[in-house]
Phi, psi and omega in degrees: 000135177294122184262342180259161178230141177266120177247133184232155170212171180225140180217125172214159184068204188244009179295326177224138182265181179295335179300318178305314180296315180295323179288325177298309180304315181294318181295321178298312183293321179299333189249021177210147177278344184281151168296130183254121168263105191251130183240137174239120174268113189203162173259001179213107185264003180305127179083357177285147175307134181300340179278351179281130178279116184268130173233153179295154174299144175296150182256134174258122180277077180218175168302151183312316185298333177271356183276323188231328189301321191254021173055029177271005179297331180278290187296330181260314181303312183295351177285354182312135186285348174257319179033079175062031179077021183256016181305131182085355182256144173282136180239153177239114182268136170233142167289156184287341182260028176268151178233118184275130184234003180212174183288145190254357187299320176297323177294313178302327184276348190291315187299143179250141174049228182250030185287156177264132183227139185209169177283142171282120188293134183289340182272351187246164177238151171084017173059036183250352180228133179263142175274112196274025175283341176208123172208164182217148180200169170268123182299131186109355185252353186242006187301332182298330181290318180289315182300317181293318181295318181295331183270334183225053182301320184290318173305314180295315179297318182297327183272321188249344188050240180272000187278069181295331177290330176293317178299311180300317177300320180296321184285328179292320177293319177300322180279312187249358172095339180193172176254142173262125183256148170296152180303142177303134181099348179285334180229144171226160178266134179301313184288319184279329188244339181262326179275150179302135177289337176270101187314311177301331178288349176294343175292340186239335186249120175285149176299148183232148175286124188290150176273082183245123180295129177083003179308128185248327184204147173257126183265126176255086178264130182077218182245153353286161172268174181306314182300315181290322178292325175302319181275346184078043181246136168223107183291137181245137178288149182304134178091357182242032181302333178302333183291349177298345174303322186230342178271075183229139177225112174287155179310130187241086190283342182295338180298324183300329181297331184258315190276331186259058180283000000 
């Protein structure tokens, strides 16, 4: 019986620094009894914990504009059938801006056979789109999604634009008939479940960790990210100052108890 678990992440550009990778690594180790083999796919390993296994970024065989512009490097690039020498191994992917708040042993033990598992997206209906902040698969079973994108990048972009998780979900459904989701309640959204639902009241009410039995991680999709939420920052684009009416996040110090291990 395999006693170790493969956890992977991806980091490129300047959006997230090494601290995010190191904190994710610490949170995973802190919340599991299993031996963790942690891999970071990146072009810049400076500052990473020496125990992290560094691998090169996956390569997309397309014209340059389709390699990086449309953020498909994660959901498509990681589908590579070789993926850093991990072919045949089950991997568990986490986004860098996720905050783990519960034990992960049950999570690591959940997948059956070589199935693909993902979060049921809170923004979609009908179980057709997975939220790709955390998903798991056996390397070598998703290569068809990468291959199709490489052969038809314009077609994919015309249909999905930057919704790379919707593209991956559609290809998995096309191949296997459905998406397998993690149990409801294992993951929650910081914006949807931790913040006050009445926008203007966010000026007065700080986000709270929801009381959900079995909750394992809080997902920070979009803004704010964990570092911003701790400080009470929600960046507003130029010319959209009116959104400050509801795009407000009071300092959320409880995140530090989990994220700043």
